[in-house]
C-alpha positions in Angstrom: 124.8 182.3 57.5 124.5 183.4 53.9 122.4 180.6 52.4 120.7 178.9 55.3 119.5 182.0 57.2 117.3 183.0 54.2 115.1 180.0 54.6 111.8 180.6 56.5 112.3 179.4 60.1 109.9 181.8 61.7 107.0 179.3 62.1 109.4 176.8 63.7 110.7 179.3 66.2 107.1 180.4 67.1 106.2 176.8 67.8 109.4 176.3 69.9 108.7 179.4 72.0 105.0 178.6 72.4 105.6 175.1 73.8 108.8 176.0 75.7 112.2 175.1 74.1 113.6 173.6 77.3 110.8 171.0 77.6 111.1 169.7 74.1 114.8 170.1 73.2 115.6 166.4 73.5 112.7 165.4 71.2 114.0 167.6 68.4 116.7 166.3 66.0 117.7 169.9 65.1 117.3 173.0 67.3 118.2 176.4 66.0 119.3 179.3 68.2 116.4 181.8 68.2 118.6 185.0 68.1 121.2 185.2 65.4 122.3 188.6 66.9 123.3 187.2 70.2 127.0 186.9 71.0 128.9 183.8 69.9 129.7 182.8 73.5 126.2 183.2 74.7 124.9 181.0 71.8 127.4 178.4 72.8 126.2 178.5 76.4 122.7 178.1 75.1 123.6 175.0 73.2 125.1 173.2 76.2 122.1 174.2 78.4 119.7 172.7 75.8 121.8 169.6 75.4 121.7 168.7 79.1 121.1 165.0 79.4 122.0 164.1 75.8 124.4 161.2 75.5 125.9 162.5 72.2 125.1 165.7 70.3 126.6 168.2 67.8 127.0 172.0 68.2 127.4 173.6 64.8 127.7 177.0 63.2 128.8 178.5 59.9 131.6 180.9 58.8 131.8 182.6 55.4 134.8 181.7 53.2 135.8 183.2 49.9 136.2 180.3 47.4 135.8 179.6 43.7 132.2 178.7 43.0 132.9 175.1 42.2 135.5 174.4 44.9 134.6 172.5 48.1 136.4 171.5 51.2 135.6 168.7 53.7 137.1 167.3 56.8 135.4 164.4 58.6 132.9 161.6 57.9 130.7 161.9 54.8 128.2 159.8 52.9 129.4 161.2 49.7 131.9 164.0 50.0 131.3 165.5 46.6 127.7 164.5 45.8 127.5 161.3 43.8 130.7 159.5 44.7 131.0 156.2 46.5 127.5 154.8 46.4 124.4 156.5 47.5 124.1 160.1 48.2 123.3 161.5 51.6 121.4 164.7 52.1 123.3 168.0 52.2 123.8 169.6 55.6 122.1 172.7 54.1 118.9 170.6 53.4 119.0 168.9 56.8 119.3 172.3 58.7 116.5 173.8 56.6 114.2 170.9 57.3 114.0 169.8 53.7 115.6 166.4 54.4 116.1 164.1 57.4 119.4 163.2 58.8 120.6 160.0 57.1 121.6 156.9 59.1 121.5 153.4 57.8 122.8 151.7 60.9 126.1 150.8 59.3 129.5 151.6 60.5 130.4 155.3 59.7 132.6 156.1 56.8 136.3 156.6 57.5 137.7 160.0 58.2 138.5 162.1 55.2 140.4 165.4 54.6 139.6 166.6 51.1 139.8 169.8 49.0 138.1 169.5 45.6 139.7 172.2 43.4 138.3 173.5 40.2 139.8 176.4 38.2 136.4 177.5 36.8 133.9 179.9 38.3 134.1 183.2 40.1 135.2 183.7 43.6 132.2 183.8 45.9 131.4 183.7 49.6 130.5 180.2 50.6 129.2 178.9 53.9 131.5 176.5 55.7 130.0 174.5 58.6 132.1 173.7 61.7 130.5 170.8 63.6 131.7 169.8 67.1 130.6 166.6 68.7 130.2 166.2 72.5 129.0 163.5 74.9 129.0 165.9 77.9 128.1 169.5 78.4 131.7 170.5 79.2 132.6 172.8 76.3 136.2 171.8 76.5 135.7 168.1 75.9 135.3 168.1 72.1 135.2 164.5 70.8 135.0 165.0 67.1 135.3 167.9 64.6 133.8 168.0 61.1 134.3 170.9 58.6 132.8 171.4 55.2 130.7 173.3 52.8 127.1 173.2 53.7 126.1 171.8 50.3 128.0 168.6 51.1 126.7 165.5 53.0 127.9 165.1 56.6 127.5 161.7 58.3 126.4 163.0 61.7 125.3 159.5 62.9 121.8 160.8 63.6 122.8 162.6 66.7 120.9 165.9 67.7 122.2 169.2 66.3 122.2 172.5 68.1 122.7 175.0 65.4 124.0 178.5 66.3 123.8 180.2 62.9 126.6 182.3 61.5 129.8 183.2 63.4 132.4 185.9 62.9 136.0 184.7 62.2 137.5 186.3 65.3 135.1 184.8 67.8 135.2 181.4 66.1 139.0 181.2 66.0 139.3 182.3 69.6 136.8 179.6 70.8 138.5 176.8 68.7 142.0 177.8 69.9 140.8 177.6 73.5 139.4 174.2 72.9 142.7 173.0 71.4 144.6 174.4 74.4 142.2 173.1 77.0 141.7 169.5 76.1 141.4 167.3 73.0 141.2 163.5 73.6 142.9 162.3 70.4 145.4 163.4 67.8 142.6 163.2 65.2 140.5 165.7 67.1 143.5 168.0 67.5 144.3 167.8 63.8 140.7 168.7 63.0 140.6 171.6 65.4 143.7 172.9 63.6 141.9 172.5 60.3 138.9 174.3 61.7 141.1 177.2 62.6 142.9 177.0 59.2 139.7 177.4 57.1 139.2 180.9 58.5 140.6 183.7 56.4 142.1 185.9 59.1 145.9 185.6 59.1 146.4 188.0 62.0 144.8 185.4 64.3 145.3 182.2 62.4 149.1 182.5 62.0 149.9 183.1 65.7 147.8 180.1 66.6 149.5 177.9 64.0 153.0 179.1 65.3 152.1 178.1 68.8 151.1 174.6 67.7 154.2 174.1 65.5 156.5 175.2 68.4 154.7 173.0 70.9 155.2 169.4 71.9 152.2 168.3 70.0 152.4 165.0 68.0 154.1 165.3 64.6 150.8 164.3 62.8 149.1 167.3 64.4 152.0 169.6 63.4 152.0 168.3 59.9 148.4 169.2 59.5 149.2 172.6 60.9 151.8 173.2 58.2 149.4 172.1 55.4 146.6 174.5 56.5 149.0 177.4 56.9 149.5 177.7 53.2 145.8 178.4 52.6 146.2 181.7 54.4 148.0 183.1 51.3 149.8 185.4 53.7 153.4 186.6 53.9 153.7 185.9 57.6 152.4 182.4 57.0 155.0 181.9 54.2 157.8 183.0 56.5 156.7 180.6 59.2 156.5 177.8 56.7 160.0 178.5 55.5 161.3 178.5 59.0 159.5 175.2 59.6 160.8 173.6 56.4 164.4 174.5 57.3 164.5 173.9 61.1 161.7 171.7 62.4 162.8 168.8 64.5 160.7 166.4 62.4 161.5 165.5 58.8 157.8 164.8 58.1 156.8 168.2 59.4 159.5 169.9 57.3 158.2 168.2 54.2 154.6 169.1 55.0 155.7 172.7 55.3 156.9 172.6 51.7 153.5 171.3 50.7 151.9 174.2 52.6 154.1 176.6 50.6 152.9 175.1 47.4 149.3 175.9 48.3 150.0 179.6 49.1 148.9 181.7 46.1 151.4 184.5 46.5 154.7 185.2 44.7 156.7 185.1 48.0 155.7 181.4 48.3 157.1 180.5 44.9 160.3 182.4 45.6 160.7 180.5 48.9 160.2 177.2 47.1 163.0 178.1 44.8 165.3 179.0 47.7 164.5 175.7 49.4 165.1 173.8 46.2 168.6 175.3 45.9 169.9 175.4 49.4 167.9 173.6 52.1 170.0 171.4 54.3 167.5 168.5 54.1 167.7 166.7 50.8 164.1 165.5 51.1 162.9 169.1 51.6 164.9 170.1 48.5 163.3 167.3 46.4 159.8 168.2 47.6 160.4 171.9 46.7 161.5 170.9 43.2 158.4 168.7 42.8 156.0 171.5 43.8 157.7 174.1 41.6 156.7 171.8 38.7 153.1 171.9 39.9 152.8 175.7 39.8 152.2 177.9 36.8 154.7 180.6 37.3 156.6 181.5 34.1 159.9 181.3 35.9 159.4 177.7 36.8 160.9 176.5 33.5 164.1 178.5 34.0 164.4 177.4 37.6 164.0 173.7 36.9 166.3 173.7 33.8 169.0 175.3 35.9 168.6 172.7 38.6 168.6 169.9 36.0 171.8 171.3 34.3 173.8 172.4 37.2 172.9 170.9 40.5 175.7 168.6 41.8 173.2 166.1 43.3 171.9 163.5 40.9 168.6 163.1 42.8 167.8 166.8 42.5 168.6 166.7 38.8 166.3 163.7 38.4 163.5 165.5 40.3 164.0 168.7 38.2 163.7 166.7 34.9 160.5 165.1 36.1 159.1 168.5 37.3 159.8 169.9 33.8 157.8 167.1 32.2 154.8 168.1 34.4 154.7 171.7 33.2 153.1 170.5 29.9 154.2 173.5 27.9 156.1 173.7 24.6 158.9 175.5 26.3 159.3 172.8 28.9 159.5 170.2 26.1 162.2 172.3 24.4 164.2 172.3 27.6 163.8 168.6 28.1 165.0 167.9 24.5 168.1 170.1 25.1 168.8 168.2 28.3 168.4 164.9 26.6 170.8 165.9 23.9 173.4 167.8 25.7 173.6 167.0 29.4 177.1 165.9 30.6 175.6 163.1 32.7 174.4 160.0 30.9 172.0 159.3 33.7 170.4 162.7 33.4 170.1 162.4 29.7 168.4 159.0 30.1 166.0 160.4 32.6 165.1 163.3 30.3 164.6 160.8 27.5 162.3 158.7 29.7 160.0 161.6 30.4 160.0 162.7 26.8 158.6 159.3 26.1 155.6 160.1 28.3 154.9 163.2 26.3 153.0 162.4 23.0 154.0 165.0 20.4 155.7 165.2 17.0 158.6 167.0 18.6 159.1 164.2 21.1 159.2 161.6 18.3 161.6 163.6 16.3 163.9 164.3 19.3 163.9 160.7 20.4 164.7 159.4 16.9 167.6 161.8 16.6 169.0 160.6 19.9 168.8 157.0 18.8 170.7 157.8 15.7 173.3 160.3 17.0 173.9 160.0 20.8 177.4 158.7 21.6 176.1 156.4 24.3 174.5 153.1 23.4 172.7 153.1 26.7 171.2 156.5 25.9 170.2 155.2 22.4 168.4 152.2 24.1 166.6 154.5 26.5 165.4 156.5 23.6 164.1 153.3 21.9 162.2 152.5 25.0 160.8 156.0 25.2 159.6 155.7 21.6 157.7 152.6 22.6 155.9 154.4 25.4 154.4 157.2 23.3 150.6 157.2 23.3 148.6 156.1 20.3 151.6 154.3 18.7 153.3 157.5 17.7 156.7 156.0 18.0 156.0 152.7 16.0 157.2 153.9 12.6 160.4 155.3 14.1 161.0 151.9 15.9 160.3 150.0 12.6 163.0 152.1 10.9 165.5 151.6 13.7 164.9 147.8 13.7 165.8 147.8 10.0 168.7 150.2 9.7 170.4 151.1 13.0 174.1 150.2 12.9 174.1 148.7 16.4 172.8 145.2 16.7 171.9 145.7 20.3 169.8 148.8 19.6 168.1 147.0 16.7 167.3 144.1 19.0 165.8 146.5 21.6 163.7 148.1 18.9 162.4 144.7 17.8 161.6 143.7 21.4 159.6 146.8 22.0 157.8 146.5 18.7 156.8 143.0 19.8 155.4 144.3 23.1 153.3 146.9 21.4 150.8 144.7 19.6 150.5 147.3 16.9 149.7 145.8 13.4 152.5 147.9 11.9 155.0 146.4 14.4 153.8 142.8 13.7 154.2 143.4 10.0 157.7 144.7 10.4 158.7 141.8 12.6 157.3 139.3 10.1 159.3 140.9 7.3 162.5 140.8 9.4 162.0 137.1 10.1 161.3 136.4 6.4 164.5 138.1 5.4 166.5 136.0 7.9 
């Protein structure tokens, strides 16, 4: 284990050996395996031998995962998943294992299960230690009751149960052991989902993908298979992408098909983006198509603008056009704003133009104000003009107020002027109140 093994545990091991580990194991909150070079299976056997007689205990070990320095992952119970959130902070697992802090237990009900990935674009890619914690109430290694996974710098709510810590493990041995536990026996779907997650955090596609395929093609509950799809994308692997596409197109469950689309969105390779585009255009399941469109808008490929504009302009399905317009608005680039303006001005469908206008109204910029004002003045549809009035009222920091004041005074349509006055009244802006007062005085 990269970080933890560097802490001085020699004196602790000497004491344990001198007094006899077997005789004092149950009085220790944490017991470390004395030989980090022993095989993974033999260290597991040691843990169950030492835990004999315990009513509840954890067996834990760490794998190395390449992650951005500020990223964290966590699956399970936590006092504070990312440090200072949700009340008081619990000690990190790293500190607990190194003897710098005691396990935290306040006697209250444990926090609910959580599955989180905190992403941050900053920082270099580094090797980070990820702990895999397995809870037991018997010494049968197949009877896993609970699984928790997370970076060792995070706080695990281990309910004050003893820990038998094995040290670091290689990916191949860990995946094999976890897959066998999944196949042998897992008492609840939550445990099965978390065993899948434990396999999924490894970065060894040659072993992870075949395991995930076996779960997806099994009779496991849909919740378990959904979790499998989501973790597959984090392999960033062509075989994983191919399996996710097959799942998105053909799985028996609509929820699993949609979760496969999410898994594709997490895969940071070009093949995944290309697959999302194909699904957006021709998947048989409309929900899958809509999900693919949405996730295209969450990625930063340059081609995303062209893909979404083409869908917004040409797709025969109104729901897909609507999703494509929304996805364009999420790209937050000047080019995306340009395409939205063009759609708002020129699309053959009034509904699509109104939708583009609505999302322009959520983008505060001089270009948006200009485009919306032009639509109010020149679009042939009164309904489109009214939608543009509403969009002006939604711009941040009152950027549309002056345009609304002018519309309320000069627009040739009484119904459009009435809408402009209404939204001015809703704004509470001093300029709006002044304009309304002037209009009432004139009348």
